[in-house]
N, C-alpha and C positions, 0 to 999 in steps of 0.2 A: 241532571243539571240544566240541560236544554229546556226541558218542560218547565222547570221553575222559572227560568229566564223569560220564557214566553208568557207565563202566567203573570209574572211581575210586570212585563211590558203592557199587557192588557189592563191590569189594575191601575197602573200609573197613567196610561192614556185615558182611561175612564175617569180618573180623578181630575185630570186636566180639563176634560170636557165638562165635568160636573161643576168645577170651580168657575169655568167660563159662564155656564148657565146661571150660576148664582150671582155673579158680580157684573156681567157685561152690560146689563140694561138697568142698573140701579145706581144711586149716588155712591160716591167713593166710600168705601168701608172705613171703619175707625183705623185699621192698620194702614190703609192707603194714606189717610190724612196724617197719621203719625210719621209715616215714611217721607212725607214732604220735607221734613227737617233735613234730609240728606241733600236736598237740592243746593247746588252752588258750592259744594265742598270739593276742594282740590280739582278744579275744572280742567287744568292741563292734563292731569293724570287721568281724569275721566274720559277726556277726548282720546287719549292714547289707548286706553283699554277698549273703548268703543270701536276704535279703528281696527283692533285685533279681531273683531268679530265680523269684519267685512270681507267680501269675496276675494279681492286682490291678495290680501294677507293669507287667507285660508288656502288659496291656490298655491301661493309660494311655499307655505309650510307643508302642504300636501306633496309638492314636488320634492321638497327636502326629505320628507319621510320616505317617499318612494326611493330616492337615491340611497338613503341609509340602508333600507331593506335590501336593495340590490347589492350594496357593498357587503353586507353581512350574509347575503345569500340565504336569507330566511325571513319570514314574516311579510313577504310581498303581498300575498293574497289577503292577509289581515289588514294591511294598509289600504288596499283597494276596496275591500268590503266596508271598512269604517268610513272611508271617504264617500263611498256610494250612499251609505246611510246618512251622512251629513247632507248630501244633496236631497235625498228623499225627505229627510226631516224638515228641511226648509220649505219644500213643496207642500208638505202636510201642514206646516205652520201657516203658510199663506192661505190655505183652504179653511183652516180653523178661524183665522182672522176674518175672512169673508163671512163665515157662518155666524159669528158673534157681533161683528161690525161695531166694536167698541171704539169710541173716539179717543184720540190721544188726550192726555191731561193738558190743561192750559199751563202757561208759564215755562215753556221749554227754554233751554239755555244753549247757546253756541250753535247747535245743529238743529234745524227744523226738520222733523220727520213728517212725511206726507202720507204714509200708509196707516193702516189701522193698528189698534193698540194691543188687543189680547189674542194670543199670548206673545210674549217677547221673543222674537227670533234670535236676538243676541243671547238670551238666557239659554235657549235650546242649543245653540252652537257651543256655549260654554261647557255643556254636559257632553253632547255627542262628540264634538271634535276635540276639545281640550282635555276633558276627563278621559275620553276614549283613547287618545294617544298617550296620555299619562299611564294608563293601564298597559298599553302595548309596550311602552318603553320600560316599564317596571319588570315585565315578564319576558323581555327580549334578552338576547345574549350579550347586550352591551355590558362592559365592565361597570361594576357598581359605582366606581369613581366618576363615571360619565352619566349613568342612569339616574343617580340620586339628584344631582343638580338639574337635569332635564325635567324630571318628574316634579321637582319643587317649583320650577318656573311655570310649568303647565298648570299646576294646582293654584298658583297665584292668579293665573288667568281665569281659572274656573270661578274664583271668588271675585276678581276684579271686574270682569266683564259685566256680570249682572249688577254689581254695585254701580258701575258707571252709568247705567241706564237710569237709575234713580238720581244720581248726582246731576245728570244733565236734564232731569225733568222729562225724559222721553217716555216714561212708562209709570203706571201705578205699580205699587208693590205686588198686588195680586196678578198683574200682567207678568211680572218677573217670576212669581211663584208658578204660574201656569206654564211658562216657558221651561222652567226647570223640571216640572213634572213631565212635560212632553218630551224633553230631551232625555230624561232618565228612561222613559218608555222606549225610545228609539235606541238608546245605548244598550239596554237589556236585549232588545231584538238583535242588534248588531253582534253582541257577544254570543248569542245563541247561534247565529249563522257562522261566526268565526269558529266556534267549537265544532260545528258540523262539517265545515268545508275547508278551513284553513289549517295549515301545518303548524303555524306558530301558536303557542299557548295563549289562552284568554284568561281573564280573571276567574279565579275559582269561585 
């Protein structure tokens, strides 16, 4: 299983790089143009979801997850590993942005983003952090009456955060896709490390 996860991580990371090479220095693709239709939709909700991808929120949720693991007396190493991969994934995301140097789309709404566009760091966070913790919660010893709503909320964030970047005009659709691919690569790597070193179960 670990070998499969590492292979998947490599393939997904390669796909993210390949997509960046394909779109970064060309005009917006047809799907990018089509996705412009999402701009301006439900702006207050989009601002909320975008805020969930920023470090103050992630730090607070990480501390909460750490506290829950301490209370349950299990899964602490899994929480630490996953949060560590969240930090590493954002550092890698920043390097990939510098490598491709894709400018942000015009027509941003509410929040002006000043860094580069490909790939979306928020989309990467949606996968590594929110989907990662959804998996940990699902396979944790939490009662199902608690785990199910927690996982449901986290999965809403997995969808809502990438959508918010399009609704705010902060990214092209291909930026978000690249961020999701990169996030999936790091989540696979995180799960492989959790399987190797952590006592709590990871996703099968």
